[in-house]
N, C-alpha and C positions, 0 to 999 in steps of 0.2 A: 503205631500210626500209618493206617495204608490211606488209599487215597479216597476212601468216602468216610473215613469214620477216627474222630480227632479226639483224644483221655488226653488230662493235661491234671496237676493238681487244684488248681485253680486258676479260673478263668474269666476277666476283667472282661467284662461287656453290659451293655442297656439291656438287654436280651435275658428274662426270663428264664430258667434251665434249672431244672433240676440237681440235687446234687446233693450224694450219698458219700460217707465215709471219704471226707477230700478229696472221692474221684468226679467229675463232670465229663458226659460221654455230650459228644455234637456231631452229630452225625448230616453227614451228605455235605461236607468239607473238604476241600479238595485244598492241599500245602502247591504252593505256589510258587512261593519264592522266599529265597533265604538272607539274612541279611550277620555278617560277619565282628567281630570282637576280637582283632584275633587268631588264635586257635580254636576259638569254640563260635557256638553257634551263640548270639544276639539275639533272634528274634525268627517269628517262620509264617509267610502270612499266607494267609488262607482267604480261596475267597466260598462264599455263601450266602445265604441270604438279604445278611448283614451289610455284604459288599467285602470289601478288602477289610479282610480281620488281622491285626498284627496278635502275634502270645508271643511270648517272655518267658520262653520254660527254663529252669534250671539245668535242665536235665533231655535229650530229645532219644526215645527210644525208638529210633528205624525197623519198619515194618511193611516198607514201599516195595512191592516187587520188583520195582525197577531201579531200587535206589535213588531215588530221584532228589530228597534233600544232600544226601550224602556227596552224590554229585554234583549237586548248588553249590554246595558247601565247600567243595575244593578239599576231598577224605579220595584219599586214591580206589579205584578201583580196576577190573577189567570189563573185557566188550570182545567176544569173536566178532568180525567180521562180517561176519557170518553165523547169524546164529538161528537153532532148531524153529520150523514153520508153527503158524500159531494155529490154532482152531477153536472153532466156535459147533458144539452140543447141539443138535434139535431132535424134536418128539413127531412122529407117524402115528395118527390114530388110524384105527377098523383095518387095525394088520391082522390077516387070515395067518393062524400060526403055524410054520409048511418047514416040514423034515429041509436039512440044508440052505435055509433060509438068505443064512450068510453067504454062499454060496452065489446062487442067484443073482442077488443083489450085485456081488462083483464083479462078476458075468455083464452084468447090463450098465454098470460102472466105467466097464473098460468100453464099451460098443459107446457109449457116453462120449467119452474123451476121443476114440480115433474118429468121429462125429464131430470133433469142432466144440463139443457143448461141456464141456469138462475140463480144466487145464490141469487138476491135480486135486489126489483122495489118494486116502488111503485102505486097508482093511476090506468095508468097513467093518466097523463092531458093531454088529443092531443087535439090541438086547431088548427084553422082553422086562420093563425093569419095574413098572411102574401100575400096568394095566394086563391084562388077558389078552388084550388086545393093539397095544400103544407100546410101537419100538423106541429108544432110544439111540442115536445114531452117532459114530465116534467116527466122522469117518471124513470131513473138512480138513484140511492145509492147504496154508498162507501164508508161502514165504514174506516175513516184515524187517520193519526194523519195532520195535514196536518203543521204541525212546525218542519216536519220530512223528512228532501228531500229526503230519500230511501222511506218513505211512502207516499209523495205526488206524484213522479213519476209512483207506483204503483196504487196507488188510478187511477192518469189520465189514463193508461194502461185502468184497469179494467172497470172505464166507457167508453173508448170507445169501448170496447168488446163486452161487456151486451148493449150497444148501438146498435147495429149489430147485436146482438141475440135478442132482439128486436122487429129491422125491418125481420129476418129472418121469427122467430115466424110470424109476419099479416102475412109474406108473404104467409105461408104455414095453415093459420088457419083462415085469415079475405079473402075473396072476394075483398073489397074494396081495396086491396094492390093489386089485381091482374098484376096489369101494374106498381106496383110503384118504385120507386128509389131513393135509401138511398142518399140522396143531401150534408146534410155535418151537421160535430159532431160541436160543438162551440172550439175555443184555449184554452181554461182553463175549469178543473173540478173547481165547485163553492165550496164555504168554508162557511158555513153556522155557527160553530164557531169555534175559537182561544184562544186566547188568549185576556185577559179583562185586562186593564190596572188599579189596583186600584189607584184610582183618590184622591181630596179633599171628594167628594161625592163623590156613588155608585149608580147608580138607581138601582134601584128595584121593584117586581110586581106589589106592591100598587102604585109606578110612572106613572105605564102604566096602568095601571089599571087604573086609577080616573084622566089621563087627566092633573096630576100634570104639570105646567108652570117656570122656573125658570127667572129672572133676565139677567144674562146670555149666556142665552141657543144658538143654534147659529147654529142649525137645527129643522126641525119639522120630525116627522113620522105618517102614521097613519095605521101603518100593526098590526095585531092582536099574541095573546102572538101563536109561530108557534115553536111547539117541536113535531122532526122528530126523530120515535125510530133507535136502527140502525140494529135491529131482524125483519125480515119480521112478 
């Protein structure tokens, strides 16, 4: 389960929803509370277009990136006091492909920061991924606590402001952006680090660096040890 997707074997509700092979899919549903019976989860409360809906699952498979349900249910978890910064990706159209474009973009952002127009940034990663004249930008950096509703809201607002500040800086200082336009910022800011459930076994750096394998593995990964500081 993640923040806007919920699947259960049976779902008792007045709504008519399609059910195939004992799996019911219910989009746009957000977990918002947990009720316990001893050390087990008795029910999970969802918020959706039906209002507040109570689901009584036999098993909860927890897939929320922030470990919300586990934390609310009292499961042990760890979380650093200062987590890695959040990032909002965005796209700009009608950009001219130019040698050393990333370097010029970085120099323009450094100037914008000196002028007080941009608090944090990194890179930026400027990539022509979707079209010959359209760039995908990986450069916003916002320190925040993703498990705090007010701070997450602030981070998303700051991320959008920073994306537009980058665009304005490039329009001003990089000739390749002379006729460019801001195309879109992504719907949600990306979270790198949050709560981590303390399970029967906790992956460690040695496991990652030495590609340790486990008989009960359910997923594989190929990314390196990636650390993003909160300071410029």
